[in-house]
N, C-alpha and C positions, 0 to 999 in steps of 0.2 A: 249549731256546732257545740260540742261539749267543751268544757274548760280543759286545759291541758297542763301537764307537769312540764318542767324544764328538762327536756331530754331530746336527743336525736336532732339537735340544732345543727345548722351549717353556718359557719361564720367565715366569710370569704373576704380577705383583706389583700387587695391587689392580686398577686399570683400565688397566694398561700391560703390554706385551709387551717384556721386556728381552733376549730371546735375540739380537736383532740387534746389541746393543751388548756383550753379555757375552763375556768371554774365559775365564772359569772359574767354576765353581760347586761348592760342597760342601754336601751335605745330610746331617746326622748326627743320630742319636738317642742320647742319653746316659742312662744309668740311675744314679741316686745309689747309692753303696755304703754301706750301713748296717752299722756294726761291731757285731756281737753277741757278740764274744769275752768269755767269762766269766772270772772270776778263777781258775776251775779249769782253765784252758787248759794244755795240755802243750807249748805252744810254737807253736801254729798259730792264725792269725787266722781267725775265721768271719765270714761276711758274708751279708746278705740284700739283695735288690734293693729300692730305694726308688722315688721318683717319677721319671718320665721327662721329659726335656727335649729339644726339637728345636732344633738349631742350624743356621743358614743363613749361608753366607758367599758373596758374589759379587764378582768383579772385573769391571769394565766399562770400556769405552772412554769416557772422559769426553765429555759433550756438554751444555754448559750451556744450550743452546737447546732441548733436548728436553723434552717435557712431563714425563717421568718424573723429571728432575733436580729441578725445582721441587717436584713432588709428594712425592718422597722426603724432601726437606728439611722440607716441611710435616708429613709423617707421622711424623717422627722422635719416638719415644717414644709414638706412638699405638698402642693395643692393638687386636687383633682385625681387622687387615687381612688379607683372604684372599690366600694365596699358594699357587701350584700349580707344581710342577715335573713336566713331562711328558717321558717318555723318547723321544718322537717328536712331530712336529707334526701327524701324520695323525689323522684321526678314529679313535677306538678305542685309541689308544696308552696304554700303562701310565702311570699318573700318581700323584702324591702331593699331597695338599692339607692345608692347616692354616690356623689363624688365628694370625697372628704380629705381632711388634712389632720395628721397626727400632731398634736400640740404638746403632748407630754408623754415621755416613755420612761418608766422605772424598770431597768433590766432585771434587778433582783432586790428583794427585800424579804425579811423573815426573822425568825428567832433561832437561837442555837438548837440544833438537832431537829428543827422544824422544816416544813415544806418550803422550799425557795419559791417565791412568787414574783410575778412581773405585772405591770399595769400599763395599759395604753389608754390615753384619753385624747379624744379628737372631736372635731366638729365638721359640719358640711362646709365645703369651700365654694362650689359653684352649683347653682340650681337646687332643685328640691329633693325631698325624700319621696320616692315613688313606690307605690304598693302594687305588687304583681304576682308573678309565679316563677318558680325555678323551671326553666325550659330544658335544662340538661344538667344532671347531677354529676358530682365528682366521684360517686361511688363505683363507677365502672369505667376503666380505661378503654379507650377506643383505638383500634388498630386498622380499621378500614372505613372507607367513606360511607355515609348514610345520611338519614334525616332524623330529626327528633320527633317526639309526639306533639301533635298540634294541640294548642290550648286556646280556649275561647276567652281571650283577654278583653274583647270588645272592640268596637270601632274607635278611632281617634278623631273626635269631633274637632271642628275649627276652634282654635284657641288652646287646644290640648296638645301634648307631646308624648310620644312613646320613647322611653329611655331603656337602654339595654347595656348590660355589663358582661364582659368576657373575662373569665379567670382561668389562666392556663397554669396548672400546678406542676406538670412535668412534661418535658419533651425528650423522648428516649428513642434510641436507634441511630442508624447512620443517615445523616442528612434528612432528619425528620422535618416535615412541613405540615401545617394545619391551616386550612382556609375555612372560615366560618361566615355564613351569611344568615340574616334574619329574613324570613319570608312571611307573607300574609296571604290570606285567601278569604273568600266569602262562605266557604263550606269546610267541614271537618275532613273531607277527603282530599283537600288540596288538589283539585283537578286543574286549577290554573294559577299556581303560586306566583306571587310578585315579590321580587327581592326589594326589601326596604332599607336594609343596612348591610354594608359589606365591611368586614374588619380586615385590616392589613394582615398579611400572612404571619403566622407565629412559628418560630423555629427554636425557641429557647425556654428553659424551665423558669417558672416564677414570673411570667409576663401577664399583661392585662391590657384591656382596652375598654373604652366607653363610647357608645354611639347614641344617636337620637334621630327621630324623624317626626316632623310636625304634621298635624292634621290640616285639612280634613282627609281621612282615609276611611272609606266605608267598610273595608274588610274587617271581620271580627275575629278571625282565627289566626294564630301565630305559631310559628315553629322555626327551628334552625335547620340548615343544611350544611354539612361539613365534608371537606375533602382532605384525606390524609395520604401523604406520599412519603417515600423514603424506604430504606431497607430495615425491616423489623421495627418499623416506627410505631409508637403508641403514645397516646395522650390522655391523661385524666384532666378534664376541664369542665368548667361550669358556665352556664349562661343564664342570666336572670333578666327579666323584662317586666316593665310596668308602665302604666299610663297615668299621667297627671296633667 
């Protein structure tokens, strides 16, 4: 795969898409260094790896009227908010997902006559950072029930877990409802799909959910199936899944 420039990213924070406001993002995994140097050392430190931590830093163009501004302030210090960073906005793009906690939020900073900026800094709160795929993009709002494109994420071997995040940006219409399930199968045609994760029904804008299923699961192909109901109902939403 060729190297890429920073463009067309999808940054999903809970029920909000931040990519349209973001000017920079850093996603990093740190491993604690545990010093195992004995007193018999001959002058060299020995280390083993400890627990891992995910760190996320984002700089954004400040927008106090945007929904994400108020929600970020409300979620400050709240654990287990699903966060997904996708290397592209297209269906099937490589993506990373986690449950995180925002530990610092700067709503506005800058210089006179300069661009007003905001910053969000956070860490993982529960579980790992999983690498996978964007199974459904936010680029197209859906108004009718259907299934997503199947992706070969691979089998979930014993000791591994598949993690999945649902980000609902908007719920529009009269009494709109969205039901999403994650399915697996052993073939790309999904001739005999099995439901692995069922999300609770979504009815409101800016909502989110996180699910998981432990191995062993021999199926290697994964997709979502969704049901939309209500009068003139439509939903832009994203689903990201990965195995670790």
